[in-house]
N, C-alpha and C positions, 0 to 999 in steps of 0.2 A: 558879576556884581550880585551880592547877596543882599536881600532886603529883610528887615526884621519886622515888617508890618508898619513901620513908622514912615509915613509919606515924606517926612522932612529929610530922610536919608537918601532919597532918590537922587541919582546923579545924571539922569537923562534929561538934557535940555529940551525945551519945547521947539526950538529952532535948530535945524541941522546946520552945523558949521561946515566950512570948506574942508576941514580936517577929516571928515568922515568920507570913506571910500565906499559908497553904496554898491558900486559894481562888484567890488571885491567881496563885500558882505553877501551879495546875491550869489556869487560863485560858491562861496563856502556853504551857504544854506543848501544849494543844489547838491553839492558834494556830500554833505551830511545826510541829506534825504536819500540819495542813491545808496549810501552805505547802510543805512537803517533798513531800506527795502531789501537789500541783499542779505542782511542778517535775518530778516523774517523768512526769506526764501530758504536759507540753509538751516534754519532752526527746525524745519519739518514739523511745524505744529506744536512745538514746545511752548506750553501755555505761559510760563514765566517770562520767556523771551518775547512772545507775541504781545502780551499785555503791556510790558514795558515799552516795546517799540511803538505800540499804539499811542501811548502817552507822549513819547518823544515826537511822533509824527503830528500829533495835535499841537504841540508847541511849535514845531517847524511851520505848521500851517499859519499860525499867528505871525511868525517872522516873515513868511511869504507875503501875507497881507500887508504888513507894515513896511517891508523893505523891497521885496522882489516886484511887487506891483508898481511901486514908485519908480523903480529902475526902468520899467517898460516905457514910462512917459518921458524919461530922460533921453532916450535914443531918438 
């Protein structure tokens, strides 16, 4: 979902509905994180890769806080 800065275009509801599979989302977040960490590993210090991966990891951290931490309480 792309946002143009206008908060009225947000589609993210305040209440999570039964249609959302948080456990599947958590699994995907973990898979993406593992792949990004592997990319950093094989880049061997290539700055353009490392910097972009750092940004991606920062975004993934926010997803972990919003999704993965919630999943821990569901189990």
